Backbone as ProteinMPNN parsed JSONL, in Angstrom:
{"seq_chain_A": "QVQVVESGGGFMQAGGSLRLSCAASRSGFSINAMGWYRQAPGKEREWVAHSTIGGSTNYADSVKGRFTISRDNAKNTVYLQMNSLKPEDTGVYFCAASRWRLPPPEYWGQGTQVTVSS", "coords_chain_A": {"N_chain_A": [[10.187, -45.413, 87.786], [12.299, -42.316, 88.081], [14.982, -41.593, 90.286], [16.664, -38.666, 91.637], [19.509, -37.732, 93.039], [21.644, -35.172, 94.723], [24.889, -33.941, 95.749], [27.357, -32.619, 97.516], [27.556, -29.754, 98.14], [27.942, -26.658, 99.989], [30.072, -24.433, 102.154], [32.128, -21.841, 100.862], [35.073, -19.773, 100.412], [35.248, -16.881, 98.288], [36.769, -17.41, 95.157], [37.598, -19.952, 95.632], [36.991, -23.537, 95.189], [34.348, -25.998, 94.363], [32.893, -29.321, 94.023], [30.029, -30.447, 92.764], [28.102, -33.184, 92.77], [25.543, -35.777, 91.133], [23.49, -38.142, 90.904], [21.437, -40.219, 88.935], [19.291, -42.766, 89.349], [17.762, -45.255, 87.558], [15.227, -47.434, 85.834], [14.825, -49.762, 83.5], [15.202, -47.795, 81.359], [17.036, -45.382, 79.595], [18.7, -42.1, 80.658], [19.005, -39.282, 78.853], [19.831, -36.783, 78.985], [21.197, -34.758, 81.582], [21.688, -32.039, 83.994], [22.305, -28.877, 85.571], [20.622, -26.593, 87.5], [20.237, -23.422, 89.439], [19.217, -21.46, 92.319], [18.833, -18.397, 93.646], [18.261, -16.57, 96.831], [15.047, -15.246, 96.674], [15.208, -15.004, 94.159], [14.391, -16.07, 90.632], [14.645, -19.507, 89.474], [17.342, -20.544, 87.871], [18.931, -21.731, 84.827], [22.022, -23.562, 84.705], [23.951, -25.268, 83.617], [24.248, -28.066, 81.391], [24.487, -31.442, 80.281], [24.44, -34.094, 77.485], [24.081, -37.737, 76.71], [25.407, -38.195, 74.7], [27.7, -36.344, 74.889], [27.58, -33.776, 74.377], [27.859, -30.398, 75.764], [26.571, -27.578, 77.505], [26.622, -24.241, 78.509], [25.442, -21.542, 80.918], [26.152, -18.354, 80.369], [26.95, -16.785, 82.668], [28.422, -18.699, 83.986], [30.311, -19.662, 82.51], [33.696, -20.79, 81.444], [34.329, -20.832, 83.985], [32.891, -22.957, 85.391], [32.63, -26.594, 85.011], [30.98, -29.087, 83.418], [30.556, -32.758, 83.593], [30.185, -36.201, 82.859], [29.572, -39.477, 83.789], [28.441, -41.898, 82.214], [28.036, -44.695, 82.701], [27.389, -44.802, 85.353], [25.244, -43.049, 85.245], [25.63, -40.53, 86.344], [26.514, -37.217, 87.137], [28.827, -34.517, 87.231], [29.441, -31.31, 88.473], [31.981, -29.301, 88.475], [33.016, -26.426, 90.18], [34.862, -23.674, 89.818], [36.731, -20.825, 90.726], [35.019, -19.573, 92.323], [32.242, -17.102, 93.072], [30.822, -14.687, 95.162], [27.94, -14.268, 94.001], [27.573, -16.678, 92.831], [26.247, -17.992, 95.041], [23.499, -20.018, 96.328], [20.888, -22.406, 96.172], [21.446, -25.171, 94.404], [20.302, -27.305, 91.937], [19.925, -30.434, 90.494], [19.059, -32.037, 87.496], [17.159, -34.177, 85.364], [16.259, -35.834, 82.374], [14.74, -38.093, 80.206], [15.006, -37.322, 77.402], [15.509, -34.799, 76.66], [16.933, -31.581, 77.617], [16.101, -27.997, 78.02], [12.564, -29.083, 78.696], [13.242, -30.31, 82.465], [12.569, -33.496, 83.437], [12.8, -34.711, 85.864], [13.632, -33.878, 89.235], [16.3, -33.161, 91.588], [16.544, -32.938, 95.213], [18.211, -30.638, 96.027], [20.888, -28.969, 96.873], [22.884, -26.79, 99.145], [24.922, -23.918, 98.358], [27.1, -21.69, 99.236], [29.063, -18.875, 98.883], [31.251, -16.94, 100.285], [32.77, -13.352, 100.312]], "CA_chain_A": [[10.506, -43.907, 88.343], [13.555, -42.011, 88.089], [15.216, -41.093, 91.21], [17.558, -37.978, 91.413], [20.222, -37.223, 94.224], [22.747, -34.236, 94.43], [25.418, -33.795, 96.853], [28.711, -31.855, 97.398], [27.508, -28.277, 98.364], [28.929, -26.397, 101.228], [30.496, -23.032, 102.374], [33.55, -21.667, 100.27], [35.472, -18.53, 99.97], [35.433, -16.295, 96.81], [38.112, -18.014, 94.369], [37.624, -21.345, 95.703], [36.372, -24.567, 94.46], [33.398, -26.883, 95.01], [32.461, -30.355, 93.03], [28.774, -31.198, 93.005], [27.664, -34.802, 92.137], [24.33, -36.056, 90.898], [23.305, -39.525, 90.513], [20.164, -40.398, 88.515], [18.933, -44.041, 89.129], [16.991, -45.486, 86.169], [14.761, -48.792, 85.859], [14.393, -49.884, 81.988], [15.581, -46.83, 80.577], [18.2, -44.661, 79.839], [18.735, -40.877, 80.911], [19.695, -38.703, 77.7], [20.238, -35.294, 79.443], [21.302, -34.18, 82.988], [21.962, -30.892, 84.282], [22.099, -28.298, 86.761], [19.972, -25.193, 87.803], [20.28, -22.732, 90.761], [18.084, -20.458, 92.669], [19.343, -17.555, 94.87], [17.055, -16.25, 97.513], [14.326, -14.143, 96.198], [15.085, -14.808, 92.612], [13.677, -17.228, 89.877], [15.555, -20.414, 89.179], [17.953, -20.235, 86.576], [19.581, -23.039, 84.248], [23.426, -23.433, 84.736], [24.696, -26.245, 82.477], [23.735, -29.589, 81.065], [25.188, -32.539, 79.439], [23.825, -35.382, 77.068], [24.853, -38.932, 76.938], [26.325, -38.121, 73.583], [28.92, -35.633, 75.123], [27.658, -32.388, 74.288], [27.606, -29.505, 76.932], [26.324, -26.071, 77.1], [26.576, -23.493, 79.883], [25.155, -20.269, 81.037], [27.137, -17.016, 80.245], [27.448, -16.458, 83.919], [29.231, -19.832, 84.614], [31.055, -20.199, 81.143], [34.792, -20.675, 81.72], [34.465, -21.371, 85.179], [32.404, -24.225, 85.787], [32.776, -27.719, 84.017], [30.168, -30.25, 83.652], [31.094, -33.859, 83.167], [29.523, -37.319, 83.217], [29.711, -41.003, 83.901], [27.416, -42.487, 81.84], [27.886, -46.089, 83.31], [26.911, -44.615, 86.55], [24.418, -42.322, 85.29], [26.037, -39.485, 87.352], [26.841, -35.775, 86.464], [29.382, -33.512, 88.142], [29.721, -29.637, 88.119], [33.106, -28.7, 89.119], [32.738, -25.11, 90.09], [36.08, -22.97, 90.149], [36.788, -19.317, 90.688], [33.561, -18.997, 92.898], [32.116, -15.742, 93.288], [29.339, -14.559, 95.955], [26.865, -14.46, 93.176], [26.993, -18.024, 92.856], [25.259, -18.379, 96.051], [22.137, -20.382, 95.996], [20.685, -23.8, 95.882], [21.786, -25.786, 93.161], [19.314, -28.455, 91.606], [20.19, -31.398, 89.56], [17.789, -32.134, 86.759], [17.448, -35.05, 84.285], [15.316, -36.187, 81.347], [15.083, -39.17, 79.075], [14.894, -37.014, 76.129], [16.239, -33.351, 76.278], [16.727, -30.34, 78.677], [14.77, -28.0, 78.642], [12.235, -28.901, 80.204], [13.576, -31.404, 82.953], [11.501, -34.409, 83.631], [13.084, -35.271, 87.26], [14.429, -33.11, 89.771], [16.499, -33.542, 92.93], [16.141, -31.902, 96.399], [18.756, -29.299, 95.957], [22.145, -28.665, 97.753], [23.083, -25.19, 99.118], [26.346, -23.631, 97.944], [27.27, -20.256, 99.828], [30.354, -18.219, 98.605], [31.62, -15.561, 100.861], [33.857, -12.774, 100.017]], "C_chain_A": [[11.756, -43.54, 88.504], [13.826, -41.371, 89.683], [16.661, -40.007, 91.259], [18.158, -37.436, 92.775], [21.444, -36.362, 93.902], [23.444, -34.202, 95.737], [26.503, -32.691, 96.621], [28.489, -30.294, 97.535], [28.168, -27.937, 99.685], [29.342, -24.851, 101.228], [31.983, -22.868, 101.635], [33.756, -20.394, 100.326], [35.316, -18.237, 98.798], [36.805, -16.852, 96.328], [38.405, -19.277, 94.679], [36.966, -22.355, 94.777], [35.488, -25.531, 95.182], [33.083, -27.835, 93.843], [31.192, -30.735, 93.453], [28.745, -32.468, 92.327], [26.169, -34.946, 92.149], [24.274, -37.472, 90.37], [21.571, -39.91, 90.077], [19.863, -41.848, 88.314], [17.937, -44.256, 88.055], [16.469, -47.119, 86.357], [14.196, -49.078, 84.395], [14.523, -48.97, 81.093], [16.549, -45.994, 80.791], [17.854, -43.071, 80.013], [19.59, -40.267, 79.896], [20.309, -37.508, 78.297], [20.152, -35.165, 80.863], [21.989, -32.726, 82.962], [21.934, -30.011, 85.58], [21.568, -26.916, 86.833], [20.289, -24.679, 89.361], [19.112, -21.756, 90.918], [18.847, -19.699, 93.818], [18.185, -17.094, 95.569], [16.448, -14.97, 96.773], [14.349, -13.863, 94.657], [14.475, -16.067, 91.912], [15.05, -18.147, 89.621], [15.982, -20.415, 87.796], [18.96, -21.629, 86.147], [21.177, -22.656, 84.326], [24.147, -24.069, 83.628], [23.989, -27.615, 82.302], [24.678, -30.155, 80.269], [24.374, -33.532, 78.854], [24.599, -36.511, 77.091], [25.722, -39.114, 75.675], [27.608, -37.397, 73.752], [28.659, -34.386, 75.04], [27.371, -31.699, 75.454], [27.394, -28.458, 76.784], [26.05, -25.462, 78.713], [26.117, -22.118, 79.697], [26.177, -19.277, 80.957], [27.784, -16.935, 81.579], [28.638, -17.372, 84.615], [30.602, -20.091, 83.685], [32.66, -19.822, 81.629], [35.302, -20.814, 82.944], [34.104, -22.646, 85.976], [32.513, -25.446, 84.512], [31.876, -28.78, 84.287], [30.712, -31.657, 82.923], [30.14, -35.104, 83.38], [29.946, -38.623, 82.967], [28.501, -41.5, 83.476], [27.106, -43.932, 82.457], [27.213, -45.818, 84.458], [25.639, -43.968, 86.37], [24.646, -40.902, 86.273], [26.823, -38.443, 86.525], [27.617, -35.195, 87.337], [29.402, -32.327, 87.652], [30.855, -29.416, 89.026], [33.112, -27.348, 89.05], [34.34, -24.234, 90.718], [35.983, -21.551, 90.226], [35.508, -18.856, 91.232], [33.384, -17.62, 93.336], [30.759, -15.591, 94.119], [28.235, -14.728, 95.359], [26.525, -15.845, 92.86], [26.349, -18.653, 93.771], [23.912, -18.862, 95.66], [22.093, -21.766, 95.98], [20.756, -24.512, 94.5], [20.875, -27.152, 93.042], [19.945, -29.159, 90.403], [18.841, -31.806, 88.767], [18.1, -33.204, 85.84], [16.11, -35.384, 83.406], [15.704, -37.292, 80.328], [15.194, -38.841, 77.798], [15.907, -35.775, 75.841], [15.758, -32.444, 77.238], [16.689, -28.925, 77.747], [13.654, -28.9, 77.804], [12.983, -30.414, 80.978], [12.377, -32.294, 83.256], [11.625, -34.713, 85.354], [13.975, -34.232, 87.88], [15.102, -33.555, 91.134], [16.211, -32.53, 93.956], [16.812, -30.698, 96.521], [19.992, -29.347, 96.939], [22.681, -27.238, 97.796], [24.743, -25.013, 98.835], [26.188, -22.091, 98.253], [28.792, -20.087, 99.568], [30.176, -16.963, 99.418], [32.839, -14.952, 100.161], [35.001, -12.621, 100.657]], "O_chain_A": [[12.488, -44.35, 89.072], [12.933, -40.72, 90.225], [17.727, -40.524, 90.923], [17.455, -36.787, 93.551], [22.207, -36.679, 92.99], [22.806, -34.391, 96.772], [26.487, -31.968, 95.625], [29.328, -29.581, 96.985], [28.812, -28.74, 100.359], [28.939, -24.113, 100.329], [32.876, -23.692, 101.831], [32.756, -19.676, 100.303], [35.212, -19.177, 98.01], [37.821, -16.758, 97.017], [39.364, -19.826, 94.135], [36.455, -22.013, 93.711], [35.706, -25.885, 96.341], [32.986, -27.337, 92.721], [31.127, -31.366, 94.509], [29.42, -32.679, 91.319], [25.511, -34.362, 93.011], [25.004, -37.857, 89.457], [20.654, -39.849, 90.897], [20.115, -42.3, 87.197], [17.278, -43.277, 87.702], [17.182, -47.943, 86.93], [13.091, -48.606, 84.127], [14.024, -49.169, 79.985], [16.986, -45.768, 81.92], [16.777, -42.699, 79.546], [20.787, -40.556, 79.891], [21.483, -37.314, 77.983], [19.083, -35.441, 81.408], [22.714, -32.344, 82.043], [21.515, -30.525, 86.618], [22.149, -26.066, 86.158], [20.538, -25.446, 90.292], [18.319, -21.352, 90.068], [19.386, -20.281, 94.759], [17.098, -17.183, 94.998], [17.067, -13.979, 96.385], [13.804, -12.95, 94.036], [14.092, -17.017, 92.594], [16.198, -17.705, 89.573], [15.268, -20.32, 86.798], [19.562, -22.351, 86.942], [21.539, -21.519, 84.024], [24.85, -23.45, 82.829], [23.225, -28.092, 83.142], [25.55, -29.539, 79.655], [23.501, -33.973, 79.602], [25.769, -36.408, 77.459], [26.587, -39.984, 75.577], [28.554, -37.641, 73.002], [29.462, -33.654, 75.618], [26.64, -32.273, 76.262], [27.984, -27.98, 75.815], [25.517, -25.981, 79.694], [26.278, -21.51, 78.639], [27.182, -19.508, 81.628], [29.009, -17.001, 81.682], [29.478, -17.019, 85.443], [31.659, -20.591, 84.071], [32.89, -18.72, 82.129], [36.514, -20.915, 83.133], [34.733, -23.206, 86.873], [32.476, -25.183, 83.31], [31.972, -29.387, 85.354], [31.23, -31.621, 81.807], [29.235, -34.907, 84.191], [30.644, -38.886, 81.988], [27.542, -41.562, 84.244], [25.937, -44.25, 82.676], [26.316, -46.624, 84.706], [24.803, -44.208, 87.24], [23.69, -40.377, 86.845], [27.55, -38.66, 85.555], [27.163, -35.28, 88.478], [29.385, -32.177, 86.43], [30.689, -29.353, 90.244], [33.209, -26.876, 87.917], [34.736, -24.269, 91.883], [34.983, -21.07, 89.695], [34.921, -17.892, 90.739], [34.284, -17.017, 93.919], [29.752, -16.239, 93.833], [27.363, -15.327, 95.989], [25.364, -16.193, 92.643], [25.857, -19.759, 93.547], [23.234, -18.276, 94.816], [23.134, -22.396, 95.795], [19.964, -24.229, 93.601], [20.78, -27.945, 93.978], [20.418, -28.536, 89.453], [17.743, -31.883, 89.319], [19.266, -33.264, 85.451], [14.995, -35.146, 83.868], [16.786, -37.354, 79.744], [15.438, -39.712, 76.962], [16.837, -35.763, 75.034], [14.606, -32.386, 77.667], [17.353, -28.933, 76.711], [13.769, -29.311, 76.649], [13.241, -31.415, 80.309], [11.252, -31.798, 83.313], [10.611, -34.918, 86.022], [14.917, -33.738, 87.261], [14.443, -34.335, 91.822], [15.721, -31.434, 93.684], [16.248, -29.726, 97.024], [19.754, -29.982, 97.967], [22.903, -26.572, 96.785], [25.597, -25.864, 99.08], [25.368, -21.364, 97.692], [29.635, -20.911, 99.921], [29.26, -16.147, 99.314], [33.712, -15.6, 99.585], [35.924, -11.999, 100.132]]}, "name": "protein", "num_of_chains": 1, "seq": "QVQVVESGGGFMQAGGSLRLSCAASRSGFSINAMGWYRQAPGKEREWVAHSTIGGSTNYADSVKGRFTISRDNAKNTVYLQMNSLKPEDTGVYFCAASRWRLPPPEYWGQGTQVTVSS"}
Protein backbone atom coordinates (compact mmCIF):
# COMPACT_ATOMS: atom_id res chain seq x y z
CA GLN A 1 0.00 0.00 0.00
CA VAL A 2 1.27 3.47 -0.90
CA GLN A 3 1.44 6.10 1.83
CA VAL A 4 1.29 9.76 0.76
CA VAL A 5 2.33 12.53 3.16
CA GLU A 6 2.43 16.24 2.31
CA SER A 7 3.74 19.20 4.30
CA GLY A 8 4.77 22.84 3.98
CA GLY A 9 1.47 24.67 4.19
CA GLY A 10 1.01 27.78 6.25
CA PHE A 11 0.00 31.42 6.32
CA MET A 12 1.47 33.89 3.82
CA GLN A 13 0.83 37.42 2.64
CA ALA A 14 -0.09 38.03 -0.99
CA GLY A 15 3.01 38.13 -3.16
CA GLY A 16 4.93 35.75 -0.92
CA SER A 17 6.11 32.20 -1.51
CA LEU A 18 5.60 28.77 -0.03
CA ARG A 19 7.05 25.38 -0.88
CA LEU A 20 5.01 22.21 -0.44
CA SER A 21 6.57 18.77 -0.21
CA CYS A 22 5.03 15.35 -0.71
CA ALA A 23 6.61 11.94 -0.18
CA ALA A 24 5.02 8.75 -1.48
CA SER A 25 6.35 5.60 0.09
CA ARG A 26 6.29 2.47 -2.01
CA SER A 27 6.75 -1.25 -1.59
CA GLY A 28 7.72 -3.30 -4.61
CA PHE A 29 6.47 -0.90 -7.30
CA SER A 30 7.15 2.57 -8.71
CA ILE A 31 5.00 5.70 -8.70
CA ASN A 32 4.80 7.10 -12.22
CA ALA A 33 2.75 10.24 -11.63
CA MET A 34 2.50 12.61 -8.67
CA GLY A 35 0.66 15.88 -8.46
CA TRP A 36 -1.30 18.43 -6.51
CA TYR A 37 -4.96 19.31 -6.09
CA ARG A 38 -6.55 22.01 -3.98
CA GLN A 39 -9.96 22.75 -2.51
CA ALA A 40 -11.24 26.10 -1.29
CA PRO A 41 -14.11 26.25 1.24
CA GLY A 42 -17.43 25.66 -0.48
CA LYS A 43 -15.80 24.79 -3.80
CA GLU A 44 -14.99 21.61 -5.66
CA ARG A 45 -11.54 20.12 -5.55
CA GLU A 46 -9.49 21.22 -8.54
CA TRP A 47 -6.34 19.95 -10.18
CA VAL A 48 -3.25 22.17 -9.85
CA ALA A 49 -0.24 20.41 -11.37
CA HIS A 50 1.38 17.03 -11.90
CA SER A 51 4.68 15.47 -12.89
CA THR A 52 5.64 12.05 -14.24
CA ILE A 53 8.74 9.99 -13.55
CA GLY A 54 9.85 10.78 -17.11
CA GLY A 55 9.94 14.49 -16.36
CA SER A 56 6.82 15.83 -18.06
CA THR A 57 4.86 18.51 -16.20
CA ASN A 58 1.46 20.14 -16.56
CA TYR A 59 -0.18 23.09 -14.82
CA ALA A 60 -3.65 24.51 -14.41
CA ASP A 61 -4.11 27.86 -16.12
CA SER A 62 -4.76 29.52 -12.77
CA VAL A 63 -1.23 28.78 -11.50
CA LYS A 64 0.78 28.67 -14.72
CA GLY A 65 3.82 30.93 -14.53
CA ARG A 66 3.64 31.22 -10.75
CA PHE A 67 3.89 27.63 -9.48
CA THR A 68 6.60 25.11 -10.31
CA ILE A 69 6.40 21.38 -9.71
CA SER A 70 9.59 19.36 -9.38
CA ARG A 71 10.44 15.81 -8.42
CA ASP A 72 13.15 13.76 -6.77
CA ASN A 73 12.62 10.30 -8.25
CA ALA A 74 15.12 8.64 -5.92
CA LYS A 75 13.05 9.74 -2.93
CA ASN A 76 9.65 9.53 -4.67
CA THR A 77 9.11 13.09 -3.51
CA VAL A 78 7.39 15.92 -5.35
CA TYR A 79 7.57 19.64 -4.55
CA LEU A 80 5.34 22.56 -5.39
CA GLN A 81 7.09 25.92 -5.33
CA MET A 82 4.38 28.57 -5.09
CA ASN A 83 5.46 32.12 -5.92
CA SER A 84 3.49 35.35 -6.27
CA LEU A 85 0.74 33.94 -4.09
CA LYS A 86 -2.74 35.40 -4.35
CA PRO A 87 -5.66 35.26 -1.90
CA GLU A 88 -7.50 33.02 -4.36
CA ASP A 89 -4.75 30.41 -3.87
CA THR A 90 -6.12 29.81 -0.37
CA GLY A 91 -7.30 26.27 0.24
CA VAL A 92 -6.36 22.79 1.35
CA TYR A 93 -3.69 21.34 -0.92
CA PHE A 94 -3.72 17.59 -1.47
CA CYS A 95 -0.90 15.50 -2.84
CA ALA A 96 -1.91 12.70 -5.20
CA ALA A 97 -0.05 9.75 -6.69
CA SER A 98 -0.58 6.97 -9.20
CA ARG A 99 1.37 3.99 -10.42
CA TRP A 100 0.24 4.82 -13.96
CA ARG A 101 -1.17 8.24 -14.79
CA LEU A 102 -3.07 11.25 -13.50
CA PRO A 103 -6.01 11.61 -13.67
CA PRO A 104 -7.31 9.75 -11.80
CA PRO A 105 -5.25 9.55 -8.62
CA GLU A 106 -4.91 6.20 -6.90
CA TYR A 107 -3.61 7.55 -3.60
CA TRP A 108 -4.24 10.76 -1.65
CA GLY A 109 -2.52 12.61 1.14
CA GLN A 110 -4.43 14.12 4.04
CA GLY A 111 -3.96 17.71 2.87
CA THR A 112 -2.12 20.79 4.09
CA GLN A 113 -3.73 24.21 4.58
CA VAL A 114 -2.48 27.21 2.61
CA THR A 115 -3.85 30.62 3.57
CA VAL A 116 -2.96 33.77 1.63
CA SER A 117 -4.00 37.18 2.93
CA SER A 118 -4.15 40.43 0.99
